[in-house]
N, C-alpha and C positions, 0 to 999 in steps of 0.2 A: 737339920733335926728330921726323921722320919716322921711322916703323916699317918692317920690311919687312913685304912683304904678301903674304899668302898666301890664292889661291883654293879654295875647298872646293867640287868639284863632285859632288853628291851628292842623291839625289834622294828619300833619306828624312829627314823632319824631325826624326827624334827621333834618327838617328845625325849628322845635319848640325850638330845643336844642340849637341850631345855634341863632336863634334869640333871645333864653333868655340869652346867653353868652352876646353877644353884649350889650343888653340892662340892665342887672348888670353892665357890666364895664361902662356904662355911669351913674350909680348912683341910679338907680331905684328899688323898689323891684318888682318882678316879679313873675307871677302865669303862667302857663299852662293850658289850657282847650283844649280837645281833640274833644267836638262836639258839636254844635249849642245850644241845650237846656240846657247844663251846662252852657255855655258862657251866653246867656239871665240870669238863675238866678244868676250869680255871677256879672255880672254888673248892675243889679237891688238894688243886697244888697249891691255892695261894692264901687260903683260909681266910679269906677276907672279914674285917670288921664289922660288914654292914653291905646286905644284898640287896638292892632295890631290885623287884621282881615284879614282872607283869606275866600274868597268868595265861596268857593266849602264846606261848613262845612256840615256834617250829620246833619240829624234830623232837624235843622234849618238853612238856608243858612246864609250866611254872608249878602247877599243883604239884608235878612229882618232885621238881627240884626242891622244894618247901620239905616234904616227906624226906627225902634223902640229907637233908642238912641236919632236919631233926634228928632223926637217926644216928647221924656221924657224930661220937663222941668227941672227935677232935674240933667239931664245929660248933662245942657247945656255948662259945664265946660269941658266935656270930649273930647278930641281929638282922631278922629279915621284915623288910617293909614291904607287904604287896601294894601295887597300885593297880587298880581296876575301875573298868566304866560301870562295872556291874557288881553291886552291894549283894544281890542274891546269890552270886558266885562265892562271895567273899566269905559269908556266913555258912556255906556248906562243905568248906574246907575241913578235911579229917584232922592235919597238923594247924596249930594255929600260929600266924605269923605274930612278929613283937607289934604290927601296927598294921593297919590298912588305909590306905588312901583313896578316895573316889576321884577319878579324873572328871574335869579338868583341874590341875594342882599348879598353881599359880610358882612362880620363882622366888618372889618373896615368904609366901607360905612354906616352902620345902626348905631355903636356905636356913629359915629361922627354925625350923622343927629338927635341921641337923644340927643345930649350934646347940639345941638345948637336949638333945637324945644321949642318954645316959651309956657309954661303951662300957665293955667289960675293963677288970682293972689292970688285964695284960695289954690294953689297948693304949696306943700313942694318944695324948692328948690334941683334940682339934685347936686349931688357933684361926679363927675366921680372918678373911681378908677385908679390913676395914675399907681401904682404900677405895674410890671410882676406878674399874676394871676397862673403861673404854675411853679412847680419843675423843674429845668433846666435838671436834669436827665432823669426821667421819664416822662416829659413830662404831667402828672397829677395835678390835681389843688394844690395850696398851701393854709396854712392854713389860713391866712386872707380872700381867695376867699371860702375856704369850710365853713368857719366860718358866711361869708355873705349869702350862701345858707341856712344853718342851720337856720339864723335869720328868712330868707323869710318863710320856712318851718313852723318855730314857731308860725308865724304870721298868716298863714292860719289856722293852728290848735285854734287858738285863736278865728277865726272869722269864721270856720267850722265846725257845730256840727259834733262830731265824727271822724272827720278827724286825720289821725295816719300816723307817717313816723317813720322810722328806721333807725339805725346807725350802720355798722359791722365795726367792728375793727379787725385785725390781723397783727403777726407779724411774719416775718420769721428770724429766726435766722441761724447761720452760726453751723455746727457740732461743738462740743467741745469748743463753745463760742468763739471761732474765725476764720476766715477764712485764711487758708493756704497759698491758693492763692492770698492774698492780697485785698484790697477793690476795685479794679478794678474787680474782679470776682464778689463780693457782687454786684456790681453796675449794671454788667452786667443781672445777675439774676434776680434783681429788675427791672428793665427793660421787661424783658421776663415777668415775672409777670403781670406786669402794660398792658403791649398789649393782655396778654389774658385775663385779665377784662374787657376792653374795648370789645373783643370780644365777651363775654358772657352776657354783662348788657347791660340796654337799652340806647340809646342816653342820655336820659333826666335823668339816675342816675349820683350822682357828684361821684365822684371818686378823693382821695386826698393823697398825702403822704406829710406829715410835721414832723413826727417823724423819726429817723433814716431808720428804716428798718420796718415801719408798714405803712397798709394801710388803708385809711378810705372808708367809700362808705355810701352816703345817698340816700335810697331809699324813695322815697316821695308817699305820697297819696296811703297807700297800706290798705287792708280792713282789716285785723286783725294780730295777731301774728303768725298765722299758715303759713300764706306766707311770714314771714320774715324767719322762719325757714326752709322751704322749699330753699328759695333764698339760704341761709347760705349752706344748705347740696349741691346743685349743685354747688356752688362755690368750696368749698371746696374737693369734690371729683373730680372735673375737673382740681383743682391746685395740690393736691397730686398726681394725675398722672402724672401730667407734671413737676413737681418737681422730681418726681423719677429719670426722668433720667438725673438727675445731680449728681446722686450717693451717697456718703455720704458728701455731701458740706452742704447740707441744713438739719436741725433738722426736721425730720415728726413723726407723724403729726403736722402742728400748727391747733391753735384754735381760732375759731372765736368767739369775745364776739358779742352779740347782744343785743340793747336797742332799745325798741320799745318807742316811745314817743309821747305825746299826750301834750294838753295844759298847763298842769300842771308846764313847766319849766320856767325860769326866763328868761335865756339867753343861749347863744351856749356855754358858757365855761363850765356852768352845765351839758349842754349835753354832751360836750368832756369829762369833768372829770366821768361822770356815763358811759360812754363808755369804757373808759381805766379799769375802776372797775369791768366793766362786763368782760371785756377782761382778766383782773387778775385772775379773777374766772374760767373763761374757762381752763385757762393755769393751774390752779391747778387741774382740775379735771383727775381721773385716767383713765377712758375708753378712747380710744384709738381714737375714733371718737365723743367723748363728744363737746358739745359747751354749753356755759351759756346762758340761755334767761332770760334777765333782765327786767320786765315790771315796768314802773313808776306807782303809783298811783296816780290818778286824785285828784287836791287839791280842797277841796269843799269851 
């Protein structure tokens, strides 16, 4: 079923990632834009149900975007939540938002607010995600939440010409097929890798673990396949260096399957299946530093 759509216009990636998590949990499809001009284009074309609006956006200010929304009859159903650290600025707005939130905003506060927010009659009903969204050991996202993000990325690819996103998959295996120090040692290693990944990727990248020793990474809105290969190289080089400190406990090198995605996919399950196929091909390569880069052909 289609979800109501929330556009997050926020130029700080940490803040945007926090907002997206909270609004995803509230049952919305989400998209992040980092400057005001892109926000104007997306609002005009997608007519979102809710806009989470920072007032201090580059190129076009949030104040002007709010005025544009209020003057456009086709956006009469769009709710606007202004998020700002300056209460006096919000009080001086010529056009009034539906709600003003003062930073800092907590995840629980925003999730609860979105769950209670009344949308227009034409909007789809938001169904909150009730289950815990993270893997209990590593703190990374689990499979249901990762699939939720994939579905949002796929929807963006279907709406925006040339939009690409990439899925990386790699598996950490104990040396000789087993962990001689037992599962606790392997779990500790996986937690260390999860912490390293958080440090080298952007807050808006989605990291997940839902196969026993495998890590999934979703990178949204990339310009071309070369960027995905560059990112995979950086991940592999840094993690190989860090895993080397574990001696003979983990197989090295691991290899990353890279899947570049466009609007041609049908659903998240198909994307995950192809990511596993790409990683299997990467594992079959003989070169020590090889990765398999798999490009999906656009369906005509």
